[in-house]
MIPAZA-362862 format. One line per field, with one value per residue (C-alpha): residue in three letters; residue number from 1; x, y, z. Coordinates in steps of 0.25 Angstrom, whole numbers. Example, Ala and Ser with C-alpha at 12.3 -4.5 7.8 and 13.67 -1.06 7.14 Angstrom:
BEGIN
aa (ALA, SER)
i (1, 2)
c1 (49, 55)
c2 (-18, -4)
c3 (31, 29)
//
This chain:
BEGIN
aa (MET, PRO, LEU, ARG, LEU, ILE, SER, PRO, ASP, GLY, THR, GLN, SER, TYR, ASP, LEU, ARG, GLU, GLY, VAL, PRO, LEU, ILE, VAL, GLY, ARG, ALA, PRO, THR, CYS, ASP, LEU, PRO, VAL, PHE, ASP, PRO, THR, ILE, SER, ARG, ARG, HIS, ALA, GLU, LEU, ARG, SER, ILE, ASP, ALA, THR, LEU, HIS, LEU, ARG, ASP, LEU, GLY, SER, SER, ASN, GLY, THR, PHE, VAL, ASN, GLY, GLU, LYS, VAL, GLY, GLU, ALA, THR, ALA, ALA, ALA, ASP, ASP, LEU, VAL, ALA, PHE, GLY, LYS, VAL, ALA, PHE, ARG, LEU, GLN, GLN, PHE, THR, LEU, ALA, THR, PRO, PRO, VAL, PRO, MET, ALA, GLY, ILE, MET, GLY, PRO, ALA, GLY, ALA, THR, ILE, VAL, ARG, GLN, ILE, PRO, MET, ARG, ASP, SER, ARG, SER, ALA, PHE, ASP, GLY, LEU, SER, ALA, PRO, ALA, THR, ILE, PRO, GLY, GLY, LEU, THR, ARG, ALA, VAL, THR, VAL, PRO, GLY, SER, PHE, PRO, GLY, THR, ASP, LYS, ASN, GLN, GLN, LYS, LEU, ALA, ILE, LEU, LEU, GLU, VAL, SER, LYS, GLY, LEU, SER, ARG, ALA, VAL, ASP, VAL, ASP, THR, ILE, LEU, ASP, LYS, ILE, VAL, GLY, PHE, ALA, TYR, GLN, THR, LEU, GLU, VAL, ASP, ARG, VAL, ALA, ILE, LEU, LEU, VAL, ASP, GLU, HIS, GLY, ASP, LEU, THR, PRO, LYS, ILE, SER, ARG, ASP, LYS, ARG, GLY, GLY, ASP, VAL, PRO, ARG, SER, VAL, PRO, GLN, SER, ILE, ALA, ARG, LYS, ALA, VAL, GLU, GLU, LYS, VAL, ALA, LEU, LEU, SER, ASP, ASN, ALA, GLY, GLU, ASP, GLN, ARG, PHE, GLY, GLY, GLN, SER, ILE, LEU, MET, GLN, GLN, VAL, ARG, SER, ALA, ILE, CYS, ALA, PRO, LEU, ILE, GLY, SER, GLU, ASP, ARG, VAL, LEU, GLY, VAL, LEU, TYR, VAL, ASP, ASN, PRO, SER, VAL, THR, HIS, ARG, PHE, SER, ASP, ASP, ASP, LEU, GLU, PHE, LEU, VAL, ALA, PHE, ALA, GLY, ILE, ALA, ALA, VAL, ALA, ILE, ASP, ASN, SER, GLN, PHE, ALA, GLU, ARG, SER, ARG, ARG, GLU, ALA, LEU, VAL, ARG, SER, ASN, PHE, GLU, ARG, TYR, PHE, ALA, PRO, GLN, LEU, ALA, ALA, ARG, ILE, ALA, HIS, SER, PRO, GLU, ALA, ALA, ARG, LEU, GLY, GLY, GLU, LYS, ARG, GLN, VAL, VAL, VAL, LEU, PHE, SER, ASP, ILE, ARG, GLY, PHE, THR, ALA, LEU, SER, GLU, THR, MET, ASN, PRO, ASP, ALA, MET, ALA, SER, LEU, LEU, THR, GLU, TYR, PHE, THR, GLU, MET, VAL, GLU, CYS, VAL, PHE, ARG, HIS, ASP, GLY, THR, LEU, ASP, LYS, PHE, ILE, GLY, ASP, ALA, VAL, MET, ALA, GLN, TRP, GLY, ALA, PRO, LEU, GLY, ASN, PRO, ASP, ASP, ALA, ASP, ARG, ALA, MET, ARG, ALA, ALA, VAL, GLU, MET, MET, ARG, GLU, LEU, ARG, ALA, LEU, ASN, ALA, ARG, TRP, LEU, SER, GLU, GLY, ARG, PRO, THR, LEU, GLU, ILE, GLY, ILE, GLY, LEU, ASN, THR, GLY, GLU, ALA, PHE, ALA, GLY, ASN, ILE, GLY, SER, GLU, ARG, ARG, LEU, GLU, PHE, THR, VAL, ILE, GLY, ASP, VAL, VAL, ASN, THR, ALA, SER, ARG, LEU, CYS, LYS, VAL, ALA, GLY, PRO, GLY, GLU, ILE, ILE, ILE, SER, ASP, GLU, MET, ARG, ARG, ALA, LEU, GLY, SER, PRO, PRO, VAL, LEU, ASP, GLU, LEU, PRO, PRO, ILE, ASP, LEU, LYS, GLY, LYS, SER, HIS, PRO, VAL, PRO, ILE, PHE, ARG, VAL, ARG, GLY, ALA)
i (1, 2, 3, 4, 5, 6, 7, 8, 9, 10, 11, 12, 13, 14, 15, 16, 17, 18, 19, 20, 21, 22, 23, 24, 25, 26, 27, 28, 29, 30, 31, 32, 33, 34, 35, 36, 37, 38, 39, 40, 41, 42, 43, 44, 45, 46, 47, 48, 49, 50, 51, 52, 53, 54, 55, 56, 57, 58, 59, 60, 61, 62, 63, 64, 65, 66, 67, 68, 69, 70, 71, 72, 73, 74, 75, 76, 77, 78, 79, 80, 81, 82, 83, 84, 85, 86, 87, 88, 89, 90, 91, 92, 93, 94, 95, 96, 97, 98, 99, 100, 101, 102, 103, 104, 105, 106, 107, 108, 109, 110, 111, 112, 113, 114, 115, 116, 117, 118, 119, 120, 121, 122, 123, 124, 125, 126, 127, 128, 129, 130, 131, 132, 133, 134, 135, 136, 137, 138, 139, 140, 141, 142, 143, 144, 145, 146, 147, 148, 149, 150, 151, 152, 153, 154, 155, 156, 157, 158, 159, 160, 161, 162, 163, 164, 165, 166, 167, 168, 169, 170, 171, 172, 173, 174, 175, 176, 177, 178, 179, 180, 181, 182, 183, 184, 185, 186, 187, 188, 189, 190, 191, 192, 193, 194, 195, 196, 197, 198, 199, 200, 201, 202, 203, 204, 205, 206, 207, 208, 209, 210, 211, 212, 213, 214, 215, 216, 217, 218, 219, 220, 221, 222, 223, 224, 225, 226, 227, 228, 229, 230, 231, 232, 233, 234, 235, 236, 237, 238, 239, 240, 241, 242, 243, 244, 245, 246, 247, 248, 249, 250, 251, 252, 253, 254, 255, 256, 257, 258, 259, 260, 261, 262, 263, 264, 265, 266, 267, 268, 269, 270, 271, 272, 273, 274, 275, 276, 277, 278, 279, 280, 281, 282, 283, 284, 285, 286, 287, 288, 289, 290, 291, 292, 293, 294, 295, 296, 297, 298, 299, 300, 301, 302, 303, 304, 305, 306, 307, 308, 309, 310, 311, 312, 313, 314, 315, 316, 317, 318, 319, 320, 321, 322, 323, 324, 325, 326, 327, 328, 329, 330, 331, 332, 333, 334, 335, 336, 337, 338, 339, 340, 341, 342, 343, 344, 345, 346, 347, 348, 349, 350, 351, 352, 353, 354, 355, 356, 357, 358, 359, 360, 361, 362, 363, 364, 365, 366, 367, 368, 369, 370, 371, 372, 373, 374, 375, 376, 377, 378, 379, 380, 381, 382, 383, 384, 385, 386, 387, 388, 389, 390, 391, 392, 393, 394, 395, 396, 397, 398, 399, 400, 401, 402, 403, 404, 405, 406, 407, 408, 409, 410, 411, 412, 413, 414, 415, 416, 417, 418, 419, 420, 421, 422, 423, 424, 425, 426, 427, 428, 429, 430, 431, 432, 433, 434, 435, 436, 437, 438, 439, 440, 441, 442, 443, 444, 445, 446, 447, 448, 449, 450, 451, 452, 453, 454, 455, 456, 457, 458, 459, 460, 461, 462, 463, 464, 465, 466, 467, 468, 469, 470, 471, 472, 473, 474, 475, 476, 477, 478, 479, 480, 481, 482, 483, 484, 485, 486, 487, 488, 489, 490, 491, 492, 493, 494, 495, 496, 497, 498, 499, 500, 501, 502, 503, 504, 505, 506, 507, 508, 509, 510, 511, 512, 513, 514, 515, 516, 517, 518, 519, 520, 521, 522, 523, 524, 525, 526, 527, 528, 529, 530, 531, 532, 533, 534, 535, 536)
c1 (-60, -58, -68, -68, -77, -84, -92, -106, -102, -88, -77, -74, -68, -59, -53, -52, -42, -43, -43, -36, -45, -49, -54, -66, -66, -66, -51, -41, -34, -42, -41, -53, -58, -70, -73, -87, -94, -103, -90, -83, -67, -67, -80, -77, -66, -67, -60, -62, -61, -65, -71, -79, -78, -80, -85, -84, -89, -82, -90, -92, -104, -113, -111, -106, -114, -115, -127, -133, -133, -127, -114, -105, -96, -100, -96, -99, -97, -97, -106, -112, -115, -103, -107, -99, -107, -114, -105, -106, -99, -98, -93, -86, -76, -64, -55, -39, -40, -55, -51, -53, -65, -63, -62, -64, -49, -43, -38, -23, -17, -12, 1, 4, 11, 23, 35, 45, 46, 57, 60, 58, 71, 79, 73, 87, 93, 81, 91, 104, 97, 86, 90, 85, 71, 59, 57, 42, 34, 29, 37, 41, 53, 45, 56, 55, 66, 75, 87, 99, 94, 94, 92, 100, 102, 103, 89, 95, 100, 87, 82, 89, 89, 72, 74, 82, 73, 63, 71, 74, 58, 55, 63, 59, 44, 41, 29, 22, 11, 18, 30, 20, 15, 30, 31, 20, 24, 38, 33, 23, 35, 44, 36, 26, 16, -1, -3, 6, 1, 8, 1, 8, 9, 0, 2, -6, 3, -6, -6, -11, -14, -8, -9, -11, -11, -13, -2, -10, -9, -24, -29, -31, -41, -33, -29, -16, -16, -17, -9, 2, 5, 3, 13, 24, 24, 22, 35, 41, 42, 42, 32, 30, 18, 14, 0, -3, -18, -14, -3, -9, -1, -9, -23, -29, -39, -37, -26, -38, -45, -35, -30, -16, -5, 8, 11, 24, 24, 36, 31, 40, 49, 52, 63, 65, 60, 46, 36, 29, 20, 19, 23, 13, 13, 4, -1, -14, -7, -3, 8, 15, 20, 30, 45, 56, 64, 52, 47, 62, 61, 49, 57, 67, 56, 49, 60, 63, 48, 47, 60, 53, 39, 47, 55, 41, 35, 47, 48, 33, 33, 46, 37, 24, 33, 38, 25, 20, 33, 30, 17, 22, 30, 19, 15, 27, 41, 52, 60, 48, 39, 54, 55, 38, 41, 51, 47, 39, 33, 26, 21, 10, 3, -11, -10, -6, -2, 11, 16, 14, 17, 5, 7, -5, -2, -13, -14, -19, -32, -32, -46, -45, -34, -40, -50, -43, -33, -37, -38, -26, -17, -21, -18, -3, -3, -4, 3, 15, 11, 8, 23, 30, 23, 22, 38, 41, 32, 41, 55, 54, 48, 31, 21, 11, -3, -12, -15, -29, -34, -22, -17, -5, -6, 7, 13, 26, 27, 18, 19, 35, 37, 50, 56, 56, 44, 38, 50, 48, 34, 40, 49, 42, 32, 41, 46, 33, 31, 44, 40, 28, 35, 43, 31, 25, 35, 36, 22, 21, 32, 23, 11, 1, -4, 4, -1, -1, -1, -3, 4, 1, 9, 5, 11, 5, 0, -10, -15, -6, -11, -20, -34, -44, -54, -51, -50, -40, -32, -21, -9, -14, -13, -25, -28, -27, -14, -17, -32, -21, -10, -22, -30, -14, -12, -28, -23, -10, -10, -2, 13, 12, 14, 9, 12, 6, 13, 13, 22, 30, 33, 37, 47, 62, 66, 55, 54, 52, 37, 27, 18, 2, -11, -16, -27, -40, -41, -54, -53, -44, -48, -37, -30, -20, -6, 0, 13, 17, 31, 36, 42, 33)
c2 (-33, -36, -41, -53, -53, -70, -75, -81, -95, -93, -96, -81, -72, -59, -53, -38, -31, -20, -7, -12, -9, -24, -25, -35, -40, -51, -46, -56, -44, -40, -39, -48, -56, -61, -69, -68, -60, -52, -46, -35, -36, -25, -25, -18, -12, -16, -11, -15, -4, -4, -17, -9, -13, -2, -8, 2, -5, -3, -3, -16, -22, -31, -21, -22, -24, -24, -31, -31, -16, -11, -3, 7, 10, 4, -4, -16, -21, -36, -44, -36, -44, -37, -43, -40, -41, -56, -59, -58, -58, -56, -46, -51, -47, -56, -56, -59, -74, -77, -87, -85, -92, -104, -103, -117, -121, -108, -103, -112, -112, -99, -93, -91, -79, -72, -84, -73, -62, -58, -43, -43, -34, -44, -55, -56, -63, -76, -79, -79, -85, -96, -107, -122, -124, -125, -139, -135, -144, -134, -122, -115, -122, -135, -141, -137, -142, -131, -132, -134, -140, -153, -164, -159, -146, -134, -130, -114, -116, -125, -111, -101, -110, -108, -93, -93, -98, -92, -81, -84, -86, -74, -67, -73, -66, -53, -47, -47, -57, -66, -65, -66, -80, -84, -80, -88, -101, -99, -99, -114, -119, -114, -113, -123, -113, -112, -100, -88, -74, -63, -48, -35, -20, -12, 1, 6, -2, -12, -27, -34, -48, -53, -68, -79, -93, -107, -118, -123, -110, -105, -91, -92, -79, -81, -67, -65, -61, -46, -43, -52, -45, -32, -36, -41, -28, -19, -24, -29, -43, -58, -64, -81, -82, -96, -97, -84, -85, -84, -75, -60, -51, -57, -52, -52, -64, -66, -74, -82, -83, -89, -99, -95, -103, -100, -87, -81, -67, -59, -44, -44, -32, -26, -15, -2, -13, -9, -20, -24, -35, -49, -65, -72, -87, -97, -109, -113, -126, -127, -137, -126, -116, -109, -108, -96, -102, -101, -86, -84, -92, -83, -69, -73, -78, -66, -59, -63, -62, -48, -45, -52, -44, -30, -32, -37, -24, -15, -21, -17, -3, -4, -7, 3, 15, 11, 9, 23, 29, 23, 29, 42, 43, 41, 54, 61, 61, 50, 59, 66, 53, 49, 63, 58, 44, 50, 65, 65, 77, 70, 60, 71, 70, 72, 87, 101, 113, 115, 124, 118, 117, 112, 109, 105, 99, 97, 92, 103, 96, 84, 81, 83, 74, 64, 62, 59, 49, 36, 32, 23, 33, 45, 36, 33, 48, 53, 42, 48, 62, 62, 53, 63, 75, 68, 65, 80, 82, 70, 75, 88, 85, 86, 76, 74, 75, 70, 68, 74, 71, 74, 85, 82, 90, 90, 98, 101, 103, 93, 81, 88, 101, 108, 123, 125, 116, 127, 127, 110, 112, 123, 113, 101, 108, 113, 99, 94, 105, 99, 82, 85, 91, 77, 70, 77, 73, 60, 58, 69, 58, 47, 52, 55, 67, 77, 84, 98, 103, 117, 117, 127, 128, 134, 134, 136, 133, 117, 107, 93, 81, 69, 72, 61, 54, 40, 32, 39, 51, 60, 68, 80, 96, 105, 119, 131, 130, 116, 124, 135, 125, 119, 132, 136, 121, 125, 141, 134, 130, 119, 120, 131, 130, 141, 146, 154, 168, 159, 148, 157, 165, 152, 147, 148, 148, 151, 148, 160, 162, 174, 179, 177, 184, 182, 172, 170, 156, 151, 155, 166, 182, 185, 184, 173, 175, 164, 163, 152, 146, 152, 141, 130)
c3 (162, 148, 138, 128, 117, 117, 106, 111, 106, 113, 103, 103, 111, 109, 121, 123, 126, 132, 125, 112, 100, 92, 78, 78, 63, 54, 46, 50, 55, 66, 80, 84, 71, 70, 58, 53, 39, 48, 55, 45, 43, 53, 63, 75, 84, 99, 113, 125, 137, 151, 149, 139, 123, 113, 99, 86, 73, 62, 50, 51, 40, 51, 64, 78, 89, 105, 111, 98, 92, 80, 86, 80, 92, 107, 119, 124, 138, 146, 141, 129, 114, 105, 91, 78, 66, 68, 79, 94, 105, 121, 127, 141, 151, 157, 166, 161, 171, 162, 152, 138, 133, 126, 111, 106, 108, 103, 116, 119, 132, 138, 143, 126, 126, 115, 114, 109, 100, 90, 87, 71, 71, 75, 66, 58, 71, 67, 57, 64, 78, 69, 85, 82, 79, 88, 95, 96, 87, 75, 76, 63, 59, 51, 42, 29, 18, 13, 1, 8, 21, 26, 41, 52, 46, 56, 59, 60, 46, 41, 45, 39, 25, 27, 28, 17, 9, 14, 10, -4, -7, -2, -11, -24, -22, -25, -21, -6, -7, -16, -4, 7, 0, 0, 17, 18, 11, 16, 30, 29, 22, 35, 46, 54, 55, 51, 47, 41, 39, 37, 37, 30, 35, 26, 22, 35, 44, 45, 45, 34, 32, 19, 21, 31, 27, 32, 33, 21, 12, 14, 19, 34, 39, 52, 56, 62, 76, 75, 90, 85, 73, 77, 90, 79, 69, 80, 88, 76, 84, 78, 87, 92, 102, 108, 110, 106, 108, 123, 121, 128, 119, 107, 114, 99, 101, 84, 90, 98, 87, 78, 88, 86, 94, 90, 82, 77, 72, 65, 58, 46, 46, 32, 30, 38, 49, 43, 47, 36, 40, 50, 47, 56, 60, 69, 73, 80, 85, 99, 95, 85, 93, 88, 93, 94, 84, 75, 79, 73, 62, 59, 62, 52, 42, 43, 41, 28, 23, 27, 19, 7, 10, 12, -3, -10, -3, -8, -23, -23, -18, -29, -39, -34, -35, -49, -54, -47, -53, -66, -66, -62, -73, -84, -81, -73, -79, -75, -67, -60, -57, -49, -40, -39, -35, -24, -20, -7, -11, -23, -14, -12, -22, -17, -24, -21, -26, -37, -47, -62, -75, -83, -99, -107, -122, -131, -147, -157, -165, -158, -160, -175, -175, -168, -179, -190, -182, -177, -164, -164, -170, -162, -150, -157, -160, -146, -138, -146, -144, -129, -126, -134, -124, -112, -113, -115, -102, -93, -100, -94, -82, -82, -78, -88, -81, -91, -105, -110, -122, -132, -123, -112, -99, -91, -78, -71, -55, -51, -43, -43, -49, -53, -55, -70, -71, -81, -90, -89, -95, -105, -110, -110, -119, -129, -130, -132, -144, -151, -148, -156, -166, -165, -167, -178, -186, -185, -186, -198, -205, -202, -207, -193, -189, -182, -167, -162, -148, -140, -125, -113, -100, -88, -75, -61, -47, -47, -40, -41, -36, -38, -43, -47, -41, -31, -43, -50, -49, -57, -52, -61, -59, -59, -59, -65, -72, -77, -85, -88, -95, -103, -108, -113, -120, -127, -131, -139, -153, -160, -156, -145, -131, -123, -108, -97, -92, -77, -86, -94, -80, -75, -85, -82, -95, -106, -123, -131, -128, -135, -126, -132, -130, -116, -116, -108, -101, -94, -80, -82, -79, -87, -99, -99, -104, -111, -119, -129, -133, -147, -157, -147)
//
């Protein structure tokens, strides 16, 4: 026999469907919403199986209890006392013939059903087949002032004119929140309803309430019955239900608690037949029952609203992608940034081993120089210097890894690489020396200090990925290849480019090189062969 939860005063009653998991909580989206401060937003999960209630607490603040004992997971039987926080219910068995417990006038006459449902894939027919307005009092087709309409105008033409005005109004909005506000506003201008609510599908595929407003413009805590919303989304149908509280296909007790007499729920279908959310309207009064015409009109209305939301979300995605690309371009060459933005390979930036070329450039005598200059002059000099150095890296498709004081670290090969990365890095290093000579000539003519740099280059395998903490991450490369490049830079004198033997062998078109005596580097068991670029 099925089970029912009944409050001690008999004002709240929840029928528990056999085998169906139900969430009890304070959140309006719960299957069994109980609005009490001692109940958590998602308090407990219930499942009725063979006249036994299986309970599981969902980490609530004030606990779940069976006969006064706090439980994490437990079972309960008929006549047991079940409490969520400080709200208690008696568990009872009942037969389908047993009349529901009176709930202060909330229950209405029996015999309700889904009056009609329209597949949303056929929603465009609503524009062509709008029939005469319903004769039922309080339907959606209320009198509105539409430019160009006049007494006696065909009702279908008036409806189409209304929808045209709605389309024009929504097309002027840009962001999703503004569009949602406009949808609700237009709904109350054109529809005879007590409440309008919109839920949108989030990134996890769940329906999230975005707006719920009554005809006085105030936010209302009543939730959209999840049984109705789920059916609309899963089957992509618009639903009209007369006296929804009695519809056995809408078994959710939230409908009973909210006094929903008549409701229409239409899915918002975007491009590629993707469900964006639902548009929901209802009326609690028995005199305001919706008709087939009301359903068709709301289907057309929801179609326009879905297009506006879809366009806005697309524009927002485009803005985010543009922002991401602009951020990429701060560290990557523009053409490389474009490749990253469109490359499935580049999307896997969690971390991987890659063959890279690493360049370090460092100013010689910078500490002594900085002591002779005021901060503003030094900042201006460094800004001009770094700007030219980074442009040299970018012109040869390199990646700016970071600035380290007065040093520049750049790399080629991550997140995307080229077969000739070593040659690109070498050309960038030679160009950095050439651009610095041009800068020095200009600074000298302006009576400003000049700079000298040394550059080190190395190639090898490195870990490339996002490194940092939960609060701040940066894409970088780490490993012995990086450490060696940094030490080669320290070995380089003013105006020198020093490369490793690995770098020399990786070059397809090497410049003229002078072999230098091998040097001892920290962490290396043998001296490391090095080469200097002649005439750098």
